[in-house]
N, CA, C, O and the ligand as a Tripos MOL2 file, in Angstrom:
@<TRIPOS>MOLECULE
protein
  269   267    68     0     0
PROTEIN
NO_CHARGES

@<TRIPOS>ATOM
      1 N          91.7020   99.2380   91.4660 N.3       1 MET1
      2 CA         93.1490   99.4560   91.5180 C.3       1 MET1
      3 C          93.7630   99.2680   90.1370 C.2       1 MET1
      4 O          93.3770   98.3750   89.3830 O.2       1 MET1
      5 N          94.7030  100.1090   89.8300 N.am      2 ILE2
      6 CA         95.3970  100.0120   88.5450 C.3       2 ILE2
      7 C          96.5470   99.0020   88.6600 C.2       2 ILE2
      8 O          97.2380   98.9250   89.6760 O.2       2 ILE2
      9 N          96.7170   98.2540   87.6100 N.am      3 TYR3
     10 CA         97.8560   97.3410   87.5440 C.3       3 TYR3
     11 C          98.7620   97.7560   86.3980 C.2       3 TYR3
     12 O          98.3100   98.2860   85.3830 O.2       3 TYR3
     13 N         100.0360   97.5070   86.5820 N.am      4 TRP4
     14 CA        101.0230   97.8850   85.5850 C.3       4 TRP4
     15 C         101.7110   96.6530   85.0310 C.2       4 TRP4
     16 O         101.9890   95.6950   85.7530 O.2       4 TRP4
     17 N         101.9760   96.6970   83.7440 N.am      5 VAL5
     18 CA        102.7980   95.6660   83.1240 C.3       5 VAL5
     19 C         104.0350   96.3480   82.5510 C.2       5 VAL5
     20 O         103.9380   97.2730   81.7430 O.2       5 VAL5
     21 N         105.1800   95.8780   82.9800 N.am      6 HIS6
     22 CA        106.4380   96.4170   82.4660 C.3       6 HIS6
     23 C         107.0190   95.4160   81.4820 C.2       6 HIS6
     24 O         107.4160   94.3130   81.8570 O.2       6 HIS6
     25 N         107.0620   95.8140   80.2310 N.am      7 ILE7
     26 CA        107.5940   94.9370   79.1890 C.3       7 ILE7
     27 C         109.0120   95.3820   78.8450 C.2       7 ILE7
     28 O         109.2410   96.5210   78.4380 O.2       7 ILE7
     29 N         109.9480   94.4690   79.0160 N.am      8 ALA8
     30 CA        111.3490   94.7530   78.6940 C.3       8 ALA8
     31 C         111.7810   93.8050   77.5970 C.2       8 ALA8
     32 O         112.2100   92.6800   77.8550 O.2       8 ALA8
     33 N         111.6590   94.2750   76.3750 N.am      9 ARG9
     34 CA        111.9910   93.4230   75.2260 C.3       9 ARG9
     35 C         113.4700   93.0470   75.1970 C.2       9 ARG9
     36 O         113.8300   91.9500   74.7710 O.2       9 ARG9
     37 N         114.3180   93.9600   75.6500 N.am     10 SER10
     38 CA        115.7600   93.7190   75.5600 C.3      10 SER10
     39 C         116.1820   92.5090   76.3860 C.2      10 SER10
     40 O         117.1350   91.8090   76.0430 O.2      10 SER10
     41 N         115.4440   92.2700   77.5030 N.am     11 ILE11
     42 CA        115.7870   91.0890   78.3020 C.3      11 ILE11
     43 C         114.6780   90.0530   78.2350 C.2      11 ILE11
     44 O         114.6620   89.0950   79.0090 O.2      11 ILE11
     45 N         113.7320   90.2540   77.2870 N.am     12 ASP12
     46 CA        112.6860   89.2640   77.0180 C.3      12 ASP12
     47 C         111.8760   88.9350   78.2690 C.2      12 ASP12
     48 O         111.6480   87.7670   78.5840 O.2      12 ASP12
     49 N         111.4400   89.9900   78.9830 N.am     13 ARG13
     50 CA        110.7560   89.7800   80.2460 C.3      13 ARG13
     51 C         109.6030   90.7730   80.4230 C.2      13 ARG13
     52 O         109.7060   91.9370   80.0350 O.2      13 ARG13
     53 N         108.5050   90.2950   81.0150 N.am     14 ALA14
     54 CA        107.3850   91.1660   81.3530 C.3      14 ALA14
     55 C         107.0290   90.9280   82.8190 C.2      14 ALA14
     56 O         106.9950   89.7880   83.2840 O.2      14 ALA14
     57 N         106.7620   92.0230   83.5410 N.am     15 VAL15
     58 CA        106.4880   91.9180   84.9690 C.3      15 VAL15
     59 C         105.1950   92.6590   85.3100 C.2      15 VAL15
     60 O         104.9570   93.7770   84.8540 O.2      15 VAL15
     61 N         104.3660   91.9990   86.1260 N.am     16 LEU16
     62 CA        103.1190   92.6090   86.5840 C.3      16 LEU16
     63 C         103.3420   93.3050   87.9230 C.2      16 LEU16
     64 O         103.9470   92.7400   88.8340 O.2      16 LEU16
     65 N         102.8420   94.5540   88.0330 N.am     17 HIS17
     66 CA        102.9800   95.3300   89.2670 C.3      17 HIS17
     67 C         101.6380   95.8650   89.7150 C.2      17 HIS17
     68 O         100.7270   96.0460   88.9070 O.2      17 HIS17
     69 N         101.5210   96.1180   91.0180 N.am     18 ARG18
     70 CA        100.3620   96.8240   91.5260 C.3      18 ARG18
     71 C         100.5820   98.3270   91.3920 C.2      18 ARG18
     72 O         101.6840   98.8000   91.1150 O.2      18 ARG18
     73 N          99.4740   99.0650   91.6020 N.am     19 GLU19
     74 CA         99.4790  100.5110   91.3760 C.3      19 GLU19
     75 C         100.5780  101.2380   92.1550 C.2      19 GLU19
     76 O         101.2510  102.1060   91.6000 O.2      19 GLU19
     77 N         100.7640  100.9040   93.4000 N.am     20 ARG20
     78 CA        101.6620  101.7020   94.2300 C.3      20 ARG20
     79 C         103.0440  101.0890   94.4310 C.2      20 ARG20
     80 O         103.7500  101.4250   95.3820 O.2      20 ARG20
     81 N         103.4090  100.2150   93.5570 N.am     21 CYS21
     82 CA        104.7290   99.6050   93.6920 C.3      21 CYS21
     83 C         105.8170  100.6630   93.5240 C.2      21 CYS21
     84 O         105.7000  101.5630   92.6920 O.2      21 CYS21
     85 N         106.8650  100.5440   94.3180 N.am     22 SER22
     86 CA        107.9400  101.5360   94.2730 C.3      22 SER22
     87 C         108.7350  101.4490   92.9770 C.2      22 SER22
     88 O         109.4790  102.3690   92.6370 O.2      22 SER22
     89 N         108.5800  100.3500   92.2600 N.am     23 GLU23
     90 CA        109.3130  100.2170   91.0040 C.3      23 GLU23
     91 C         108.6240  100.9210   89.8410 C.2      23 GLU23
     92 O         109.2310  101.1490   88.7950 O.2      23 GLU23
     93 N         107.3490  101.2650   90.0310 N.am     24 VAL24
     94 CA        106.6370  101.9620   88.9640 C.3      24 VAL24
     95 C         107.1170  103.4120   88.9280 C.2      24 VAL24
     96 O         107.0240  104.1130   89.9350 O.2      24 VAL24
     97 N         107.6240  103.8660   87.7970 N.am     25 PRO25
     98 CA        108.1390  105.2450   87.7180 C.3      25 PRO25
     99 C         107.0110  106.2600   87.8090 C.2      25 PRO25
    100 O         105.9410  106.0550   87.2340 O.2      25 PRO25
    101 N         107.2430  107.3540   88.5270 N.am     26 SER26
    102 CA        106.2070  108.3780   88.6720 C.3      26 SER26
    103 C         106.0770  109.1810   87.3880 C.2      26 SER26
    104 O         104.9880  109.6280   87.0280 O.2      26 SER26
    105 N         107.1880  109.3570   86.7090 N.am     27 ASN27
    106 CA        107.1580  110.0350   85.4140 C.3      27 ASN27
    107 C         107.5270  109.0350   84.3320 C.2      27 ASN27
    108 O         108.7010  108.7520   84.0910 O.2      27 ASN27
    109 N         106.5260  108.5260   83.7060 N.am     28 TYR28
    110 CA        106.8300  107.5650   82.6650 C.3      28 TYR28
    111 C         106.3280  108.1120   81.3420 C.2      28 TYR28
    112 O         105.3860  108.9040   81.3020 O.2      28 TYR28
    113 N         106.9440  107.6970   80.2920 N.am     29 THR29
    114 CA        106.4740  108.0730   78.9720 C.3      29 THR29
    115 C         105.8460  106.8420   78.3490 C.2      29 THR29
    116 O         106.4740  105.7880   78.2390 O.2      29 THR29
    117 N         104.6190  106.9930   77.9510 N.am     30 ARG30
    118 CA        103.9160  105.8810   77.3420 C.3      30 ARG30
    119 C         104.6870  105.4010   76.1100 C.2      30 ARG30
    120 O         105.0120  106.1860   75.2190 O.2      30 ARG30
    121 N         104.9670  104.1230   76.0800 N.am     31 SER31
    122 CA        105.8080  103.6410   74.9890 C.3      31 SER31
    123 C         105.0640  102.6170   74.1480 C.2      31 SER31
    124 O         103.9220  102.2540   74.4280 O.2      31 SER31
    125 N         105.7380  102.1780   73.1330 N.am     32 ASP32
    126 CA        105.1290  101.2890   72.1640 C.3      32 ASP32
    127 C         105.0840   99.8660   72.6900 C.2      32 ASP32
    128 O         106.0710   99.3550   73.2190 O.2      32 ASP32
    129 N         103.9160   99.2230   72.5400 N.am     33 PHE33
    130 CA        103.7330   97.8710   73.0630 C.3      33 PHE33
    131 C         104.7720   96.9200   72.5000 C.2      33 PHE33
    132 O         105.2280   96.0170   73.2010 O.2      33 PHE33
    133 N         105.1430   97.1060   71.2730 N.am     34 TRP34
    134 CA        106.0780   96.1720   70.6340 C.3      34 TRP34
    135 C         107.5310   96.5000   70.9390 C.2      34 TRP34
    136 O         108.4240   95.6850   70.7090 O.2      34 TRP34
    137 N         107.7580   97.6920   71.4550 N.am     35 GLU35
    138 CA        109.1280   98.0460   71.8450 C.3      35 GLU35
    139 C         109.3450   97.8790   73.3340 C.2      35 GLU35
    140 O         110.4760   97.7500   73.8010 O.2      35 GLU35
    141 N         108.2460   97.8840   74.0740 N.am     36 GLY36
    142 CA        108.3470   97.7260   75.5080 C.3      36 GLY36
    143 C         108.1160   99.0150   76.2540 C.2      36 GLY36
    144 O         108.0510  100.0910   75.6590 O.2      36 GLY36
    145 N         107.9880   98.8990   77.5820 N.am     37 GLY37
    146 CA        107.7420  100.0570   78.4130 C.3      37 GLY37
    147 C         106.7290   99.7280   79.4960 C.2      37 GLY37
    148 O         106.4870   98.5620   79.8090 O.2      37 GLY37
    149 N         106.1330  100.7890   80.0680 N.am     38 TRP38
    150 CA        105.1580  100.6070   81.1520 C.3      38 TRP38
    151 C         103.7520  100.7990   80.6100 C.2      38 TRP38
    152 O         103.4870  101.7490   79.8730 O.2      38 TRP38
    153 N         102.8460   99.8880   80.9780 N.am     39 PHE39
    154 CA        101.4710   99.9610   80.4960 C.3      39 PHE39
    155 C         100.5210   99.7450   81.6660 C.2      39 PHE39
    156 O         100.6830   98.8070   82.4470 O.2      39 PHE39
    157 N          99.5270  100.6270   81.7800 N.am     40 ASP40
    158 CA         98.5960  100.5410   82.9040 C.3      40 ASP40
    159 C          97.2650   99.9660   82.4710 C.2      40 ASP40
    160 O          96.8040  100.1950   81.3530 O.2      40 ASP40
    161 N          96.6560   99.2160   83.3740 N.am     41 TYR41
    162 CA         95.3740   98.5690   83.1080 C.3      41 TYR41
    163 C          94.4590   98.7670   84.3080 C.2      41 TYR41
    164 O          94.9160   98.7520   85.4510 O.2      41 TYR41
    165 N          93.1640   98.9520   84.0490 N.am     42 PRO42
    166 CA         92.2310   99.2800   85.1200 C.3      42 PRO42
    167 C          91.9040   98.0970   86.0220 C.2      42 PRO42
    168 O          91.3590   98.3040   87.1060 O.2      42 PRO42
    169 N          92.2060   96.8870   85.6290 N.am     43 ASP43
    170 CA         91.9560   95.7490   86.5130 C.3      43 ASP43
    171 C          92.9700   94.6340   86.2600 C.2      43 ASP43
    172 O          93.6760   94.6220   85.2520 O.2      43 ASP43
    173 N          93.0160   93.7150   87.1940 N.am     44 LYS44
    174 CA         94.0420   92.6770   87.1420 C.3      44 LYS44
    175 C          93.8420   91.7190   85.9630 C.2      44 LYS44
    176 O          94.8090   91.2310   85.3780 O.2      44 LYS44
    177 N          92.5670   91.4540   85.6200 N.am     45 GLU45
    178 CA         92.2900   90.5310   84.5220 C.3      45 GLU45
    179 C          92.9150   91.0150   83.2260 C.2      45 GLU45
    180 O          93.5760   90.2560   82.5180 O.2      45 GLU45
    181 N          92.6990   92.2870   82.9270 N.am     46 ARG46
    182 CA         93.2430   92.8320   81.6820 C.3      46 ARG46
    183 C          94.7640   92.8930   81.7250 C.2      46 ARG46
    184 O          95.4330   92.6960   80.7110 O.2      46 ARG46
    185 N          95.2990   93.1670   82.8990 N.am     47 ALA47
    186 CA         96.7600   93.2160   83.0320 C.3      47 ALA47
    187 C          97.3610   91.8320   82.8010 C.2      47 ALA47
    188 O          98.4190   91.6990   82.1850 O.2      47 ALA47
    189 N          96.6710   90.7990   83.3030 N.am     48 LEU48
    190 CA         97.1660   89.4350   83.1140 C.3      48 LEU48
    191 C          97.1160   89.0330   81.6460 C.2      48 LEU48
    192 O          98.0170   88.3550   81.1520 O.2      48 LEU48
    193 N          96.0630   89.4510   80.9490 N.am     49 VAL49
    194 CA         95.9620   89.1650   79.5180 C.3      49 VAL49
    195 C          97.1110   89.8440   78.7740 C.2      49 VAL49
    196 O          97.7320   89.2510   77.8920 O.2      49 VAL49
    197 N          97.3820   91.0840   79.1400 N.am     50 ALA50
    198 CA         98.4740   91.8260   78.4970 C.3      50 ALA50
    199 C          99.8110   91.1480   78.7720 C.2      50 ALA50
    200 O         100.6860   91.0990   77.9070 O.2      50 ALA50
    201 N          99.9540   90.6310   79.9790 N.am     51 LEU51
    202 CA        101.1830   89.9230   80.3460 C.3      51 LEU51
    203 C         101.3550   88.7030   79.4440 C.2      51 LEU51
    204 O         102.4380   88.4470   78.9170 O.2      51 LEU51
    205 N         100.2610   87.9560   79.2770 N.am     52 GLU52
    206 CA        100.3150   86.7530   78.4320 C.3      52 GLU52
    207 C         100.5940   87.1070   76.9810 C.2      52 GLU52
    208 O         101.3000   86.3820   76.2800 O.2      52 GLU52
    209 N         100.0280   88.2360   76.5300 N.am     53 GLN53
    210 CA        100.1620   88.6040   75.1310 C.3      53 GLN53
    211 C         101.4410   89.3820   74.8470 C.2      53 GLN53
    212 O         101.6920   89.7690   73.7060 O.2      53 GLN53
    213 N         102.2430   89.6100   75.8680 N.am     54 SER54
    214 CA        103.4630   90.3850   75.6750 C.3      54 SER54
    215 C         104.4440   89.6510   74.7650 C.2      54 SER54
    216 O         105.2730   90.2720   74.0990 O.2      54 SER54
    217 N         104.3400   88.3120   74.7470 N.am     55 GLY55
    218 CA        105.2030   87.5420   73.8670 C.3      55 GLY55
    219 C         106.6030   87.3340   74.4140 C.2      55 GLY55
    220 O         107.4620   86.7780   73.7300 O.2      55 GLY55
    221 N         106.8380   87.7740   75.6410 N.am     56 THR56
    222 CA        108.1620   87.5920   76.2240 C.3      56 THR56
    223 C         108.2870   86.1880   76.8080 C.2      56 THR56
    224 O         107.2890   85.5590   77.1620 O.2      56 THR56
    225 N         109.5040   85.7140   76.9020 N.am     57 THR57
    226 CA        109.7480   84.3790   77.4350 C.3      57 THR57
    227 C         109.4510   84.3340   78.9320 C.2      57 THR57
    228 O         108.8120   83.4060   79.4280 O.2      57 THR57
    229 N         109.9260   85.3540   79.6350 N.am     58 LEU58
    230 CA        109.7140   85.4100   81.0790 C.3      58 LEU58
    231 C         108.5200   86.2920   81.3880 C.2      58 LEU58
    232 O         108.4940   87.4680   81.0230 O.2      58 LEU58
    233 N         107.5250   85.7170   82.0650 N.am     59 GLN59
    234 CA        106.3740   86.5010   82.4950 C.3      59 GLN59
    235 C         106.2110   86.2750   83.9840 C.2      59 GLN59
    236 O         105.9060   85.1680   84.4290 O.2      59 GLN59
    237 N         106.4180   87.3340   84.7500 N.am     60 MET60
    238 CA        106.4050   87.1490   86.1910 C.3      60 MET60
    239 C         105.6620   88.2490   86.9120 C.2      60 MET60
    240 O         105.3540   89.2980   86.3460 O.2      60 MET60
    241 N         105.3730   87.9790   88.2090 N.am     61 LYS61
    242 CA        104.7540   88.9880   89.0570 C.3      61 LYS61
    243 C         105.8270   89.5640   89.9620 C.2      61 LYS61
    244 O         106.7260   88.8530   90.4110 O.2      61 LYS61
    245 N         105.7230   90.8520   90.2230 N.am     62 CYS62
    246 CA        106.7210   91.5420   91.0210 C.3      62 CYS62
    247 C         106.7950   90.9240   92.4230 C.2      62 CYS62
    248 O         105.7710   90.6400   93.0440 O.2      62 CYS62
    249 N         108.0020   90.7270   92.8990 N.am     63 THR63
    250 CA        108.1650   90.1480   94.2370 C.3      63 THR63
    251 C         108.0630   91.2000   95.3300 C.2      63 THR63
    252 O         107.9400   90.8760   96.5110 O.2      63 THR63
    253 N         108.1160   92.4770   94.9190 N.am     64 LEU64
    254 CA        108.0090   93.5660   95.8880 C.3      64 LEU64
    255 C         106.5560   93.8380   96.2730 C.2      64 LEU64
    256 O         106.2030   93.8550   97.4520 O.2      64 LEU64
    257 N         105.7270   94.0480   95.2590 N.am     65 CYS65
    258 CA        104.3400   94.4460   95.5410 C.3      65 CYS65
    259 C         103.3900   93.2520   95.5280 C.2      65 CYS65
    260 O         102.2460   93.3810   95.9620 O.2      65 CYS65
    261 N         103.8250   92.1170   95.0540 N.am     66 ARG66
    262 CA        103.0310   90.8920   95.0420 C.3      66 ARG66
    263 C         101.6060   91.0940   94.5210 C.2      66 ARG66
    264 O         100.6440   90.9800   95.2810 O.2      66 ARG66
    265 N         101.4750   91.3880   93.2460 N.am     67 PRO67
    266 CA        100.1440   91.6050   92.6690 C.3      67 PRO67
    267 C          99.3210   90.3090   92.5900 C.2      67 PRO67
    268 O          98.1800   90.3290   92.1270 O.2      67 PRO67
    269 ZN        106.0460   95.7510   91.8620 Zn       68 ZN68
@<TRIPOS>BOND
     1     1     2 1
     2     2     3 1
     3     3     4 2
     4     3     5 am
     5     5     6 1
     6     6     7 1
     7     7     8 2
     8     7     9 am
     9     9    10 1
    10    10    11 1
    11    11    12 2
    12    11    13 am
    13    13    14 1
    14    14    15 1
    15    15    16 2
    16    15    17 am
    17    17    18 1
    18    18    19 1
    19    19    20 2
    20    19    21 am
    21    21    22 1
    22    22    23 1
    23    23    24 2
    24    23    25 am
    25    25    26 1
    26    26    27 1
    27    27    28 2
    28    27    29 am
    29    29    30 1
    30    30    31 1
    31    31    32 2
    32    31    33 am
    33    33    34 1
    34    34    35 1
    35    35    36 2
    36    35    37 am
    37    37    38 1
    38    38    39 1
    39    39    40 2
    40    39    41 am
    41    41    42 1
    42    42    43 1
    43    43    44 2
    44    43    45 am
    45    45    46 1
    46    46    47 1
    47    47    48 2
    48    47    49 am
    49    49    50 1
    50    50    51 1
    51    51    52 2
    52    51    53 am
    53    53    54 1
    54    54    55 1
    55    55    56 2
    56    55    57 am
    57    57    58 1
    58    58    59 1
    59    59    60 2
    60    59    61 am
    61    61    62 1
    62    62    63 1
    63    63    64 2
    64    63    65 am
    65    65    66 1
    66    66    67 1
    67    67    68 2
    68    67    69 am
    69    69    70 1
    70    70    71 1
    71    71    72 2
    72    71    73 am
    73    73    74 1
    74    74    75 1
    75    75    76 2
    76    75    77 am
    77    77    78 1
    78    78    79 1
    79    79    80 2
    80    79    81 am
    81    81    82 1
    82    82    83 1
    83    83    84 2
    84    83    85 am
    85    85    86 1
    86    86    87 1
    87    87    88 2
    88    87    89 am
    89    89    90 1
    90    90    91 1
    91    91    92 2
    92    91    93 am
    93    93    94 1
    94    94    95 1
    95    95    96 2
    96    95    97 am
    97    97    98 1
    98    98    99 1
    99    99   100 2
   100    99   101 am
   101   101   102 1
   102   102   103 1
   103   103   104 2
   104   103   105 am
   105   105   106 1
   106   106   107 1
   107   107   108 2
   108   107   109 am
   109   109   110 1
   110   110   111 1
   111   111   112 2
   112   111   113 am
   113   113   114 1
   114   114   115 1
   115   115   116 2
   116   115   117 am
   117   117   118 1
   118   118   119 1
   119   119   120 2
   120   119   121 am
   121   121   122 1
   122   122   123 1
   123   123   124 2
   124   123   125 am
   125   125   126 1
   126   126   127 1
   127   127   128 2
   128   127   129 am
   129   129   130 1
   130   130   131 1
   131   131   132 2
   132   131   133 am
   133   133   134 1
   134   134   135 1
   135   135   136 2
   136   135   137 am
   137   137   138 1
   138   138   139 1
   139   139   140 2
   140   139   141 am
   141   141   142 1
   142   142   143 1
   143   143   144 2
   144   143   145 am
   145   145   146 1
   146   146   147 1
   147   147   148 2
   148   147   149 am
   149   149   150 1
   150   150   151 1
   151   151   152 2
   152   151   153 am
   153   153   154 1
   154   154   155 1
   155   155   156 2
   156   155   157 am
   157   157   158 1
   158   158   159 1
   159   159   160 2
   160   159   161 am
   161   161   162 1
   162   162   163 1
   163   163   164 2
   164   163   165 am
   165   165   166 1
   166   166   167 1
   167   167   168 2
   168   167   169 am
   169   169   170 1
   170   170   171 1
   171   171   172 2
   172   171   173 am
   173   173   174 1
   174   174   175 1
   175   175   176 2
   176   175   177 am
   177   177   178 1
   178   178   179 1
   179   179   180 2
   180   179   181 am
   181   181   182 1
   182   182   183 1
   183   183   184 2
   184   183   185 am
   185   185   186 1
   186   186   187 1
   187   187   188 2
   188   187   189 am
   189   189   190 1
   190   190   191 1
   191   191   192 2
   192   191   193 am
   193   193   194 1
   194   194   195 1
   195   195   196 2
   196   195   197 am
   197   197   198 1
   198   198   199 1
   199   199   200 2
   200   199   201 am
   201   201   202 1
   202   202   203 1
   203   203   204 2
   204   203   205 am
   205   205   206 1
   206   206   207 1
   207   207   208 2
   208   207   209 am
   209   209   210 1
   210   210   211 1
   211   211   212 2
   212   211   213 am
   213   213   214 1
   214   214   215 1
   215   215   216 2
   216   215   217 am
   217   217   218 1
   218   218   219 1
   219   219   220 2
   220   219   221 am
   221   221   222 1
   222   222   223 1
   223   223   224 2
   224   223   225 am
   225   225   226 1
   226   226   227 1
   227   227   228 2
   228   227   229 am
   229   229   230 1
   230   230   231 1
   231   231   232 2
   232   231   233 am
   233   233   234 1
   234   234   235 1
   235   235   236 2
   236   235   237 am
   237   237   238 1
   238   238   239 1
   239   239   240 2
   240   239   241 am
   241   241   242 1
   242   242   243 1
   243   243   244 2
   244   243   245 am
   245   245   246 1
   246   246   247 1
   247   247   248 2
   248   247   249 am
   249   249   250 1
   250   250   251 1
   251   251   252 2
   252   251   253 am
   253   253   254 1
   254   254   255 1
   255   255   256 2
   256   255   257 am
   257   257   258 1
   258   258   259 1
   259   259   260 2
   260   259   261 am
   261   261   262 1
   262   262   263 1
   263   263   264 2
   264   263   265 am
   265   265   266 1
   266   266   267 1
   267   267   268 2
@<TRIPOS>SUBSTRUCTURE
     1 MET1         2 RESIDUE 1 A MET
     2 ILE2         6 RESIDUE 1 A ILE
     3 TYR3        10 RESIDUE 1 A TYR
     4 TRP4        14 RESIDUE 1 A TRP
     5 VAL5        18 RESIDUE 1 A VAL
     6 HIS6        22 RESIDUE 1 A HIS
     7 ILE7        26 RESIDUE 1 A ILE
     8 ALA8        30 RESIDUE 1 A ALA
     9 ARG9        34 RESIDUE 1 A ARG
    10 SER10       38 RESIDUE 1 A SER
    11 ILE11       42 RESIDUE 1 A ILE
    12 ASP12       46 RESIDUE 1 A ASP
    13 ARG13       50 RESIDUE 1 A ARG
    14 ALA14       54 RESIDUE 1 A ALA
    15 VAL15       58 RESIDUE 1 A VAL
    16 LEU16       62 RESIDUE 1 A LEU
    17 HIS17       66 RESIDUE 1 A HIS
    18 ARG18       70 RESIDUE 1 A ARG
    19 GLU19       74 RESIDUE 1 A GLU
    20 ARG20       78 RESIDUE 1 A ARG
    21 CYS21       82 RESIDUE 1 A CYS
    22 SER22       86 RESIDUE 1 A SER
    23 GLU23       90 RESIDUE 1 A GLU
    24 VAL24       94 RESIDUE 1 A VAL
    25 PRO25       98 RESIDUE 1 A PRO
    26 SER26      102 RESIDUE 1 A SER
    27 ASN27      106 RESIDUE 1 A ASN
    28 TYR28      110 RESIDUE 1 A TYR
    29 THR29      114 RESIDUE 1 A THR
    30 ARG30      118 RESIDUE 1 A ARG
    31 SER31      122 RESIDUE 1 A SER
    32 ASP32      126 RESIDUE 1 A ASP
    33 PHE33      130 RESIDUE 1 A PHE
    34 TRP34      134 RESIDUE 1 A TRP
    35 GLU35      138 RESIDUE 1 A GLU
    36 GLY36      142 RESIDUE 1 A GLY
    37 GLY37      146 RESIDUE 1 A GLY
    38 TRP38      150 RESIDUE 1 A TRP
    39 PHE39      154 RESIDUE 1 A PHE
    40 ASP40      158 RESIDUE 1 A ASP
    41 TYR41      162 RESIDUE 1 A TYR
    42 PRO42      166 RESIDUE 1 A PRO
    43 ASP43      170 RESIDUE 1 A ASP
    44 LYS44      174 RESIDUE 1 A LYS
    45 GLU45      178 RESIDUE 1 A GLU
    46 ARG46      182 RESIDUE 1 A ARG
    47 ALA47      186 RESIDUE 1 A ALA
    48 LEU48      190 RESIDUE 1 A LEU
    49 VAL49      194 RESIDUE 1 A VAL
    50 ALA50      198 RESIDUE 1 A ALA
    51 LEU51      202 RESIDUE 1 A LEU
    52 GLU52      206 RESIDUE 1 A GLU
    53 GLN53      210 RESIDUE 1 A GLN
    54 SER54      214 RESIDUE 1 A SER
    55 GLY55      218 RESIDUE 1 A GLY
    56 THR56      222 RESIDUE 1 A THR
    57 THR57      226 RESIDUE 1 A THR
    58 LEU58      230 RESIDUE 1 A LEU
    59 GLN59      234 RESIDUE 1 A GLN
    60 MET60      238 RESIDUE 1 A MET
    61 LYS61      242 RESIDUE 1 A LYS
    62 CYS62      246 RESIDUE 1 A CYS
    63 THR63      250 RESIDUE 1 A THR
    64 LEU64      254 RESIDUE 1 A LEU
    65 CYS65      258 RESIDUE 1 A CYS
    66 ARG66      262 RESIDUE 1 A ARG
    67 PRO67      266 RESIDUE 1 A PRO
    68 ZN68       269 GROUP 0 **** ****
């Protein structure tokens, strides 16, 4: 299963999502890691590492899809 990390630099927050979460945009444009955006990872371990390395103050898991 693919996991998504949504990095929002403007609000200093990163959120982990599962593949089929309704919050994951179907048409997304791959964005810059340092500017923020949606990033996909092939497994949860790598997604969690990316979450930790995002550098944001708030790092959380989505309450909708509960990854
Ligand atoms: Zn979610």
